[in-house]
PARO-831498 format. One line per field, with one value per residue (C-alpha): x, y, z; residue in one letter. Coordinates in steps of 0.1 Angstrom, whole numbers. Layout:
px: (X_...)
py: (Y_...)
pz: (Z_...)
rest: (a_...)
//
This chain:
px: (716_743_721_692_714_728_693_682_712_705_669_678_703_678_649_664_670_634_619_644_627_637_667_660_649_676_676_689_659_631_643_651_631_596_594_605_571_550_530_497_468_459_431_407_379_354_352_323_304_312_329_364_382_413_439_475_506_539_567_595_625_606_579_561_525_515_479_463_430_413_379_355_342_378_407_442_451_468_494_486_513_511_489_466_464_455_424_415_384_393_388_364_335_302_269_236_206_194_229_228_262_293_323_357_392_421_457_440_417_379_362_325_309_274_264_238_262_295_311_336_346_377_365_397_434_454_486_467_448_410_391_357_337_299_271_238_210_194_227_227_256_291_311_346_374_408_430_408_385_353_342_310_302_269_267_248_281_297_327_334_331_344_314_325_355_362_386_397_396_372_347_362_327_326_358_354_372_395_394_428_414_384_408_428_397_385_419_429_406_430_425_388_389_410_386_355_371_379_344_329_351_341_304_305_323_298_269_283_289_254_239_262_265_297_316_335_313_315_339_327_347_346_368_405_407_399_417_398_402_378_349_322_299_263_258_233_257_234_252_287_298_331_350_372_395_412_439_464_458_488_501_525_563_573_599_628_647_681_691_727_731_723_732_747_770_757_734_700_671_635_605_580_551_542_536_502_486_509_487_451_431_420_383_365_334_310_298_270_274_242_257_225_217_254_250_272_257_274_262_261_273_263_229_244_231_256_279_279_287_321_326_361_347_359_394_396_386_412_440_430_429_464_478_464_478_512_507_505_474_483_482_450_433_444_424_390_363_351_315_310_331_350_343_360_345_355_369_401_385_351_339_331_305_280_253_222_224_199_218_187_202_236_249_280_299_312_334_342_379_379_370_339_311_303_273_257_238_219_214_181_187_158_168_206_209_222_198_211_202_224_247_272_289_316_331_364_368_349_364_383_372_337_322_310_276_256_221_198_186_155_178_158_171_205_226_255_278_277_293_263_254_290_299_302_269_248_218_193_173_147_155_139_128_139_169_166_194_201_227_232_250_284_304_314_305_326_331_294_285_250_239_233_195_197_179_208_239_269_293_324_317_332_298_310_341_362_390_368_358_334_309_273_243_212_182_180_145_159_159_184_222_230_264_276_312_328_365_369_397_381_401_380_355_339_304_300_282_250_251_250_287_314_351_368_402_409_440_454_482_508_490_489_456_442_413_381_347_313_276_261_238_267_279_313_336_359_396_413_449_477_507_526_560_571_601_577_548_568_579_561_550_535_497_491_467_440_437_415_434_412_416_424_411_376_381_368_386_419_423_458_479_501_531_546_558_535_538_524_544_576_567_573_601_607_614_587_584_555_550_531_515_516_492_472_439_448_437_464_446_427_429_441_476_491_507_534_544_581_575_554_583_606_582_586_624_620_600_626_652_632_608_571_555_523_508_479_451_454_429_427_429_405_375_362_339_339_347_378_389_385_398_431_414_437_456_477_499_481_452_474_501_475_466_502_509_478_493_525_506_486_519_533_501_491_524_548_569_596_584_620_626_600_610_589_592_572_573_556_528_543_576_558_542_576_589_559_563_599_595_562_567_604_615_585_604_639_646_627_633_614_613_605_587_568_586_568_533_538_560_537_512_479_453_460_471_446_417_430_448_432_456_487_481_446_453_490_481_471_504_525_506_510_546_574_600_582_591_627_641_625_647_664_659_680_665_673_659_659_648_649_666_643_612_587_559_575_606_639_643_618_642_672_656_648_684_697_674_689_724_716_700_732_712_729_720_704_714_702_706_698_690_700_679_647_614_587_581_615_618_654_661_696_679_653_681_702_672_660_695_700_666_675_708_692_668_694_717_691_665_691_680)
py: (967_986_1017_998_983_1017_1032_1003_1007_1045_1038_1013_1037_1065_1044_1040_1077_1084_1058_1063_1073_1107_1107_1105_1137_1160_1192_1213_1203_1207_1241_1256_1285_1271_1282_1247_1234_1256_1287_1289_1305_1337_1363_1350_1373_1372_1394_1417_1396_1363_1347_1349_1345_1365_1353_1360_1339_1348_1352_1326_1342_1374_1387_1402_1389_1384_1386_1358_1354_1321_1313_1303_1274_1260_1266_1281_1307_1339_1359_1396_1420_1456_1466_1437_1446_1482_1469_1441_1442_1453_1440_1449_1449_1465_1464_1482_1460_1460_1453_1484_1496_1481_1499_1484_1492_1490_1500_1517_1539_1539_1528_1528_1507_1511_1474_1484_1502_1487_1521_1525_1558_1563_1582_1588_1591_1597_1585_1576_1543_1543_1518_1510_1512_1513_1517_1529_1504_1525_1528_1566_1573_1558_1564_1555_1564_1579_1579_1594_1613_1601_1610_1607_1606_1606_1578_1601_1621_1652_1658_1638_1657_1653_1641_1657_1676_1666_1685_1675_1711_1733_1753_1788_1802_1791_1807_1828_1861_1867_1900_1909_1905_1927_1953_1952_1956_1985_2003_1999_2008_1990_1957_1962_1969_1938_1917_1931_1925_1889_1884_1898_1876_1845_1854_1859_1825_1808_1823_1813_1778_1775_1786_1768_1730_1730_1744_1722_1712_1730_1717_1696_1705_1676_1690_1695_1669_1639_1620_1603_1565_1556_1568_1554_1572_1561_1548_1576_1602_1615_1605_1597_1578_1589_1569_1589_1584_1609_1628_1625_1588_1571_1544_1530_1525_1509_1481_1484_1458_1461_1454_1442_1434_1465_1484_1512_1490_1504_1487_1503_1504_1498_1506_1477_1476_1480_1452_1438_1459_1488_1501_1491_1501_1537_1540_1550_1571_1575_1607_1609_1636_1647_1659_1675_1695_1700_1688_1666_1643_1621_1585_1575_1540_1540_1525_1492_1463_1452_1481_1490_1454_1442_1407_1406_1415_1383_1385_1422_1417_1390_1411_1443_1425_1410_1444_1461_1433_1441_1478_1487_1508_1530_1499_1486_1520_1519_1487_1502_1490_1516_1527_1523_1499_1515_1501_1501_1496_1460_1466_1445_1412_1424_1455_1474_1496_1483_1502_1489_1492_1521_1539_1541_1518_1513_1487_1491_1463_1474_1454_1460_1468_1439_1415_1401_1416_1423_1443_1450_1482_1502_1540_1558_1588_1607_1604_1603_1572_1537_1508_1474_1446_1418_1412_1383_1378_1353_1347_1339_1362_1371_1353_1376_1355_1348_1382_1391_1409_1430_1436_1415_1430_1444_1467_1461_1426_1420_1389_1381_1353_1343_1317_1318_1282_1271_1270_1298_1299_1322_1342_1368_1392_1417_1450_1449_1413_1379_1360_1331_1306_1297_1271_1250_1219_1209_1224_1258_1281_1310_1331_1340_1355_1367_1359_1386_1382_1383_1349_1326_1325_1306_1296_1274_1247_1216_1200_1165_1164_1190_1187_1186_1219_1226_1252_1250_1271_1280_1302_1335_1324_1293_1256_1229_1235_1220_1209_1224_1211_1179_1188_1183_1208_1240_1272_1301_1310_1338_1341_1350_1384_1366_1344_1311_1301_1297_1303_1280_1277_1242_1223_1191_1182_1185_1206_1244_1262_1257_1273_1257_1268_1252_1256_1268_1238_1214_1189_1183_1213_1225_1225_1256_1255_1231_1249_1222_1215_1180_1179_1182_1163_1132_1125_1099_1122_1106_1112_1124_1101_1119_1101_1106_1107_1102_1127_1113_1145_1145_1168_1143_1137_1154_1153_1148_1141_1110_1106_1071_1043_1027_994_1002_973_991_1018_996_1007_1038_1072_1098_1136_1157_1189_1217_1242_1279_1308_1292_1297_1280_1247_1225_1192_1195_1181_1214_1225_1235_1268_1246_1230_1231_1214_1188_1180_1178_1153_1132_1134_1123_1093_1085_1086_1062_1084_1088_1122_1134_1169_1177_1202_1207_1226_1263_1252_1266_1248_1229_1253_1278_1254_1240_1276_1290_1260_1279_1310_1321_1288_1288_1259_1235_1219_1219_1200_1174_1169_1166_1140_1121_1122_1107_1080_1072_1068_1044_1024_1023_1027_1009_1041_1040_1065_1074_1085_1112_1147_1178_1210_1240_1277_1307_1293_1259_1271_1283_1248_1231_1251_1243_1206_1204_1227_1214_1177_1171_1137_1132_1143_1134_1168_1199_1227_1259_1283_1320_1311_1333_1328_1354_1365_1399_1410_1399_1422_1435_1425_1388_1383_1404_1384_1351_1362_1396_1425_1415_1441_1428_1391_1384_1348_1340_1353_1334_1302_1306_1318_1293_1316_1309_1272_1277_1259_1226_1224_1190_1179_1191_1223_1242_1278_1295_1331_1358_1389_1413_1394_1423_1399_1377_1398_1381_1395_1368_1340_1360_1366_1329_1321_1344_1328_1294_1308_1320_1287_1269_1247_1225_1212_1243_1262_1292_1301_1336_1348_1384_1389_1371_1383_1361_1341_1332_1341_1333_1297_1298_1306_1279_1254_1263_1263_1228_1214_1221_1206_1175_1171_1176_1148_1126_1131_1128_1103_1079_1077)
pz: (-847_-829_-829_-814_-787_-779_-776_-754_-731_-729_-720_-693_-679_-678_-663_-628_-626_-635_-612_-583_-551_-537_-513_-475_-459_-445_-425_-454_-475_-450_-436_-470_-484_-487_-524_-532_-519_-542_-534_-516_-535_-517_-516_-543_-555_-583_-614_-613_-639_-621_-651_-637_-604_-595_-570_-559_-557_-541_-566_-562_-545_-537_-513_-543_-549_-585_-597_-617_-634_-643_-659_-631_-653_-656_-680_-680_-655_-668_-648_-653_-663_-651_-680_-673_-636_-646_-663_-639_-618_-583_-548_-520_-544_-532_-550_-545_-538_-574_-588_-610_-598_-583_-568_-561_-552_-577_-565_-536_-556_-560_-592_-600_-628_-642_-647_-673_-697_-685_-682_-655_-637_-617_-587_-568_-577_-547_-530_-498_-502_-498_-476_-463_-495_-493_-517_-504_-508_-536_-553_-553_-529_-528_-496_-486_-461_-468_-437_-410_-434_-451_-486_-507_-544_-561_-586_-610_-613_-600_-578_-547_-514_-479_-459_-426_-411_-376_-354_-319_-307_-289_-310_-314_-312_-276_-266_-234_-233_-204_-184_-199_-235_-226_-213_-246_-267_-246_-248_-285_-314_-338_-321_-321_-359_-366_-346_-363_-397_-388_-377_-408_-430_-410_-410_-448_-453_-432_-450_-484_-472_-458_-491_-515_-511_-533_-503_-479_-449_-416_-391_-362_-331_-306_-279_-272_-245_-268_-295_-324_-323_-352_-371_-394_-419_-426_-462_-468_-456_-429_-397_-385_-354_-338_-313_-289_-259_-236_-254_-225_-219_-204_-227_-201_-203_-235_-236_-260_-280_-298_-334_-333_-370_-389_-421_-401_-382_-349_-325_-329_-304_-313_-291_-289_-264_-228_-204_-192_-165_-173_-201_-196_-228_-225_-220_-252_-258_-287_-303_-328_-355_-373_-406_-418_-386_-378_-342_-319_-293_-267_-266_-229_-222_-185_-193_-206_-185_-160_-166_-128_-117_-105_-119_-102_-68_-51_-65_-58_-21_-16_-31_-14_20_14_5_35_57_42_49_12_15_-16_-38_-22_-28_-64_-69_-60_-83_-108_-102_-140_-159_-188_-223_-257_-292_-301_-335_-335_-345_-358_-376_-344_-361_-387_-406_-422_-460_-460_-432_-410_-383_-368_-344_-322_-305_-271_-247_-211_-204_-179_-208_-191_-211_-248_-258_-292_-291_-317_-318_-313_-335_-321_-285_-293_-271_-272_-271_-260_-283_-269_-239_-237_-203_-195_-160_-177_-207_-239_-269_-292_-322_-335_-328_-363_-366_-391_-404_-427_-459_-442_-422_-390_-380_-365_-370_-348_-335_-299_-276_-252_-258_-251_-288_-314_-333_-355_-343_-356_-336_-348_-331_-296_-302_-292_-304_-329_-331_-367_-357_-326_-314_-301_-330_-342_-371_-384_-415_-419_-453_-463_-498_-523_-521_-483_-479_-469_-447_-457_-429_-424_-398_-381_-376_-388_-365_-347_-372_-404_-419_-448_-461_-448_-455_-435_-443_-424_-414_-397_-406_-412_-415_-449_-460_-493_-498_-488_-486_-448_-452_-462_-455_-469_-495_-515_-529_-566_-573_-583_-552_-571_-571_-546_-549_-524_-509_-497_-488_-473_-449_-477_-502_-495_-502_-538_-556_-569_-578_-574_-570_-538_-541_-539_-565_-580_-578_-605_-595_-609_-595_-587_-575_-556_-572_-582_-559_-529_-543_-552_-517_-496_-468_-437_-435_-400_-382_-361_-328_-297_-265_-234_-206_-172_-156_-168_-198_-223_-256_-266_-303_-317_-348_-347_-369_-370_-393_-417_-398_-363_-349_-357_-333_-302_-280_-301_-285_-289_-293_-283_-304_-287_-311_-303_-301_-273_-290_-322_-338_-353_-354_-387_-422_-438_-446_-413_-405_-389_-423_-415_-382_-400_-423_-392_-378_-410_-405_-368_-379_-405_-377_-355_-334_-333_-329_-312_-319_-295_-294_-256_-236_-247_-284_-309_-324_-293_-277_-248_-219_-237_-245_-210_-191_-185_-169_-141_-144_-176_-182_-158_-177_-208_-190_-178_-215_-226_-199_-210_-245_-232_-214_-246_-265_-239_-238_-275_-293_-270_-264_-238_-211_-203_-239_-246_-256_-260_-280_-292_-300_-285_-264_-272_-258_-227_-223_-229_-199_-178_-187_-176_-146_-132_-141_-137_-149_-172_-203_-212_-229_-241_-266_-258_-288_-282_-250_-226_-192_-172_-181_-163_-192_-220_-238_-223_-249_-248_-212_-192_-206_-193_-161_-154_-144_-125_-98_-92_-96_-87_-78_-113_-127_-101_-108_-146_-151_-157_-140_-107_-110_-122_-91_-103_-135_-137_-173_-203_-217_-249_-252_-287_-292_-319_-305_-324_-314_-307_-296_-269_-261_-259_-224_-213_-221_-209_-175_-171_-181_-154_-129_-138_-133_-99_-90_-101_-126_-152_-186_-200_-231_-251_-288_-299_-334_-341_-372_-363_-349_-334_-366_-381_-418_-428_-439_-422_-388_-393_-402_-371_-348_-358_-361_-324_-315_-336_-318_-284_-290_-306_-275_-248_-262_-275_-311)
rest: (x_x_x_x_x_x_x_x_x_x_x_x_x_x_x_x_x_x_x_x_x_x_x_x_x_x_x_x_x_x_x_x_x_x_x_x_x_x_x_x_x_x_x_x_x_x_x_x_x_x_x_x_x_x_x_x_x_x_x_x_x_x_x_x_x_x_x_x_x_x_x_x_x_x_x_x_x_x_x_x_x_x_x_x_x_x_x_x_x_x_x_x_x_x_x_x_x_x_x_x_x_x_x_x_x_x_x_x_x_x_x_x_x_x_x_x_x_x_x_x_x_x_x_x_x_x_x_x_x_x_x_x_x_x_x_x_x_x_x_x_x_x_x_x_x_x_x_x_x_x_x_x_x_x_x_x_x_x_x_x_x_x_x_x_x_x_x_x_x_x_x_x_x_x_x_x_x_x_x_x_x_x_x_x_x_x_x_x_x_x_x_x_x_x_x_x_x_x_x_x_x_x_x_x_x_x_x_x_x_x_x_x_x_x_x_x_x_x_x_x_x_x_x_x_x_x_x_x_x_x_x_x_x_x_x_x_x_x_x_x_x_x_x_x_x_x_x_x_x_x_x_x_x_x_x_x_x_x_x_x_x_x_x_x_x_x_x_x_x_x_x_x_x_x_x_x_x_x_x_x_x_x_x_x_x_x_x_x_x_x_x_x_x_x_x_x_x_x_x_x_x_x_x_x_x_x_x_x_x_x_x_x_x_x_x_x_x_x_x_x_x_x_x_x_x_x_x_x_x_x_x_x_x_x_x_x_x_x_x_x_x_x_x_x_x_x_x_x_x_x_x_x_x_x_x_x_x_x_x_x_x_x_x_x_x_x_x_x_x_x_x_x_x_x_x_x_x_x_x_x_x_x_x_x_x_x_x_x_x_x_x_x_x_x_x_x_x_x_x_x_x_x_x_x_x_x_x_x_x_x_x_x_x_x_x_x_x_x_x_x_x_x_x_x_x_x_x_x_x_x_x_x_x_x_x_x_x_x_x_x_x_x_x_x_x_x_x_x_x_x_x_x_x_x_x_x_x_x_x_x_x_x_x_x_x_x_x_x_x_x_x_x_x_x_x_x_x_x_x_x_x_x_x_x_x_x_x_x_x_x_x_x_x_x_x_x_x_x_x_x_x_x_x_x_x_x_x_x_x_x_x_x_x_x_x_x_x_x_x_x_x_x_x_x_x_x_x_x_x_x_x_x_x_x_x_x_x_x_x_x_x_x_x_x_x_x_x_x_x_x_x_x_x_x_x_x_x_x_x_x_x_x_x_x_x_x_x_x_x_x_x_x_x_x_x_x_x_x_x_x_x_x_x_x_x_x_x_x_x_x_x_x_x_x_x_x_x_x_x_x_x_x_x_x_x_x_x_x_x_x_x_x_x_x_x_x_x_x_x_x_x_x_x_x_x_x_x_x_x_x_x_x_x_x_x_x_x_x_x_x_x_x_x_x_x_x_x_x_x_x_x_x_x_x_x_x_x_x_x_x_x_x_x_x_x_x_x_x_x_x_x_x_x_x_x_x_x_x_x_x_x_x_x_x_x_x_x_x_x_x_x_x_x_x_x_x_x_x_x_x_x_x_x_x_x_x_x_x_x_x_x_x_x_x_x_x_x_x_x_x_x_x_x_x_x_x_x_x_x_x_x_x_x_x_x_x_x_x_x_x_x_x_x_x_x_x_x_x_x_x_x_x_x_x_x_x_x_x_x_x_x_x_x_x_x_x_x_x_x_x_x_x_x_x_x_x_x_x_x_x_x_x_x_x_x_x_x_x_x_x_x_x_x_x_x_x_x_x_x_x_x)
//
């Protein structure tokens, strides 16, 4: 009896501990190392036979990624040890059209497998990693890149060979002798003999190389005045495209930052980047190398349609006139429009150069340096000339996203993405023919993947709602866009080798990306992973409510996430915080796991402490089409502020928020917008925290800024209108600035210069916190904790909660 009673008492004592709710949120917990949440599934790819899926997970307490393998049909995942990794199927798999061979990369080396026999050959074994694998359509030739060099390998066997040797020097055969050299040769028989011997040896080597294909190829000399930027080899090994720029191109003065906490104990400088307008992208040129004929041809870009136009003529004329009026003729002269606009190969966010599988066609994506035009051109190999297939122009700037392109399986039809309808959609165009829109409507498509049989495109799209993403499919011949998955929070996907299955990464607001598989025809997916840890999963996190805020400025609907108490009536008279996401062109109002997962936990903490929070996809955010994206052209910080003020008004009207107790914060572009909110709308916000903010766009980088604001020399008005430092005299509300001292994106000097401006203006209620060991994205939990502790205290002190 005593034993039973003891057991019962023990059970009763244990039950509350098991059932007890987790303790209230605190800053230590939410800003701790995110390993306590559970790891996101990363980089899934299929096994060659399609029976397994590989994926990576970050190791707890370490940046090391570990490789796992799980049956595609479901089952237990296995973490591969080094021996298992050495025998795993590799990444970047490429198949020939008949699926007789597959090549892949493992630990940076190239492997080739015969799918009929299953035999695998290691083709390379080098310290330098190989990239850009390609199998010719007939499966006979495997090509890849190692550094700046291209190599080829016959699948029938034999040694690999360097496909071409390219040298940025003048051809020695074309050297012209000086009169002094002629005199030396005439005077000294010994010099004549040495020269003759050298020529004989060179001629003999050339003759042997020409007669024996086992020799290294002859060198292509492309000129001493150029530098090689990029190159691309055709899958059949016949041609190579080489992208060049002037060798002496001026990169502009580079800004430095200083590391104050170092292993050496000494402050150490680090070079970062130049400023916008101080380093315009160097014009690029294209050369076609015929490897069989050993000939080099320049591909002229001056025939591109619109290449001689000046889309900035009106702005240019206004600025030039102002400069001449001020007597600055030298600066005015420097702004003369080029007769032919310079171009670059657009390879940062798209492939840049794409070959048809048989190597008989190649397409190049070119972009004007002024960011107003994008062309896709093919190459006429007989005439050694570019042929324009598509031109996209934008009076604002060409989107850096959604520029993928390639060839259909026939090798004679282009496919590409374009914003020409106002939204990013998918098109096909037979070479020289008319475009066919495969998708259309007021939604976006991205991540286009062509099926193995070449008959179907799979894309990610937000067709249902701007915040809801799933996989859709459409036939290459056109037709209905058909929904395949129903997650509403799809992050990425990979097609199986046979084209009948999908490996899918999907998530939710409090579940980082997880892996599933399913049929391309839809149906119930198989969930393969669950990596969220119990300590995180058991908490009653607030599901963000997606709301539609009406614009009072004719912009339509502003989508936002609202965090508030479960009982809406409790929100009345509460203070509020507006969170402003960063990156400018980024979407944060969606149903997936956010990149701002720490901020989301902070929003839960704020609600716990009596606030409500609104997180808006202001104008310039991603996912809403071209007009939403370009609304900030030459006017950064102004349409977005209108949207944020509409968000505040919505909170006051619909949530009973006290208009005098609304705070605002954000990082990067969100920090910039926090500054614009306090400096351009003084009195609207009770306090603001600007994290790593841009304060003066003239000191940001060129690639991002010049597209939106043009060059500062050409368009100083846009920079003055868009830079918070120009409004520093309007500061009246409490402002906290926080910045990493080794931020090499938005330099800490941005915040320090604004701070000095406030000092000179005798402003009050502004503070700055600097973090010696943080770059743009903080990585150390101590810094995250300190950063958000200060924000929390600011809102507590100034919003009265």
